[in-house]
C-alpha positions as CSV (number, residue, x, y, z in Angstrom):
1,M,-0.2,0.0,0.1
2,T,1.4,3.4,-1.0
3,A,1.6,6.6,1.3
4,L,-0.8,8.0,-0.9
5,H,-3.2,5.2,-0.8
6,R,-2.8,5.2,3.1
7,T,-3.6,9.0,3.1
8,L,-6.8,8.5,1.1
9,V,-8.1,5.1,2.7
10,F,-8.1,6.5,6.6
11,P,-10.2,9.7,5.7
12,T,-12.5,7.7,3.5
13,F,-13.2,5.0,6.3
14,I,-13.6,8.1,9.0
15,L,-16.3,9.6,6.4
16,A,-18.2,6.2,6.0
17,A,-18.1,5.6,9.7
18,L,-19.6,9.2,10.6
19,L,-22.2,8.9,7.9
20,A,-23.4,5.3,8.8
21,G,-24.1,6.8,12.4
22,C,-26.5,9.4,10.7
23,S,-28.9,7.1,9.2
24,P,-32.3,7.6,10.2
25,V,-33.8,5.8,13.0
26,P,-34.7,2.0,12.6
27,Y,-38.4,0.5,13.0
28,K,-38.8,-0.3,16.7
29,P,-41.0,0.7,19.3
30,V,-39.9,3.3,22.1
31,T,-38.8,1.1,25.1
32,G,-38.0,1.8,28.5
33,L,-37.7,4.9,30.3
34,L,-38.2,7.9,28.1
35,G,-35.7,9.4,29.4
36,S,-33.2,6.8,28.1
37,A,-34.9,5.4,25.1
38,K,-36.4,8.1,23.3
39,D,-36.0,6.9,19.5
40,G,-38.5,4.9,17.6
41,Y,-42.5,5.0,17.3
42,M,-45.2,5.2,19.9
43,D,-49.1,4.6,19.6
44,R,-52.0,5.1,21.3
45,E,-55.7,4.0,20.8
46,M,-57.6,7.2,21.5
47,A,-61.0,5.4,20.4
48,P,-62.0,1.9,18.8
49,G,-59.9,2.0,15.6
50,V,-58.7,5.5,16.2
51,H,-54.8,5.5,16.8
52,V,-52.4,8.3,17.3
53,I,-49.1,7.2,16.0
54,E,-45.7,9.4,16.3
55,V,-42.1,8.6,15.4
56,R,-38.9,10.4,16.5
57,Q,-35.3,10.3,17.0
58,V,-33.5,12.8,19.5
59,G,-30.0,13.6,19.1
60,G,-27.3,12.6,16.3
61,F,-26.6,14.3,12.8
62,Q,-29.3,12.5,10.7
63,F,-31.5,16.0,10.5
64,I,-28.2,17.9,9.4
65,F,-27.0,15.6,6.8
66,N,-30.1,13.5,5.7
67,Y,-33.0,15.7,6.9
68,D,-35.2,14.8,4.1
69,D,-34.4,11.1,4.0
70,T,-34.7,11.0,7.9
71,I,-38.4,12.4,7.5
72,E,-39.2,10.4,4.6
73,A,-38.2,7.4,7.0
74,F,-40.1,8.5,9.6
75,R,-43.2,8.6,7.2
76,Q,-42.7,5.0,6.1
77,H,-42.5,4.0,9.6
78,W,-45.8,5.9,10.7
79,H,-47.3,4.1,7.5
80,R,-46.0,0.6,8.7
81,R,-47.3,1.0,12.3
82,A,-50.7,2.0,11.0
83,G,-50.9,-0.7,8.7
84,E,-49.9,-3.3,11.8
85,L,-52.7,-1.5,13.8
86,C,-55.4,-1.4,11.0
87,P,-55.1,-4.7,8.7
88,A,-58.3,-3.8,7.0
89,G,-56.7,-0.4,5.9
90,Y,-57.0,2.9,7.3
91,L,-57.2,6.7,6.5
92,G,-54.8,9.3,7.8
93,E,-51.7,10.7,6.8
94,P,-48.6,11.6,9.1
95,E,-47.6,15.2,9.4
96,V,-44.2,16.8,10.2
97,L,-44.4,18.6,13.9
98,L,-42.3,20.0,16.6
99,P,-41.9,18.2,19.9
100,A,-43.8,21.1,21.3
101,E,-46.7,20.2,19.3
102,A,-46.7,16.5,19.9
103,R,-49.8,14.6,20.4
104,L,-48.7,11.8,22.7
105,E,-47.8,13.4,26.1
106,E,-44.5,11.2,26.4
107,F,-43.2,12.9,23.1
108,L,-44.1,16.3,24.2
109,C,-41.0,18.7,24.7
110,D,-40.9,22.2,25.1
111,S,-37.2,22.6,25.7
112,R,-34.8,24.4,22.9
113,G,-32.6,21.4,22.7
114,C,-35.0,19.0,21.5
115,Q,-36.9,21.3,19.0
116,D,-34.2,20.6,16.4
117,Y,-35.5,17.1,16.0
118,P,-39.0,17.4,14.6
119,I,-41.5,14.1,15.0
120,V,-43.9,12.5,12.5
121,S,-47.6,12.4,14.0
122,G,-51.0,11.6,12.5
123,I,-54.1,9.8,13.5
124,A,-54.9,6.4,11.5
125,Y,-58.7,6.0,11.2
126,C,-59.1,2.1,10.9
127,H,-61.5,0.7,8.1
128,Q,-63.8,-1.6,9.9
129,R,-64.7,-5.1,8.6
130,Y,-68.4,-5.9,8.2
131,T,-69.8,-9.1,7.9
132,L,-73.4,-10.3,7.0
């Protein structure tokens, strides 16, 4: 390996490692205490067949380097969860909110530190199956 090759390989490796740490949040429910596990999705059934679903990730560089990709991943997670909660289909679309506007109390945050990390939130209205 030449000196030039070593000079190029190391910075490339560091850049790849940094960008890998910036990937959007994986599809997973929020677990544990919210103080230590804030990333993922959370939902609550507000009425029979009516679910509030929110997705977020706090911290990291994903919104700096990949804002659009991160929001799109959150939207996909929202739709995936809505499909799981409403197997017969649903009506509803998610929207991007600031944490101070969260619908679920656990995701509400007024501090300046969390306002840089928007959430995707929406209400899924499940189609009901009717049988004769």
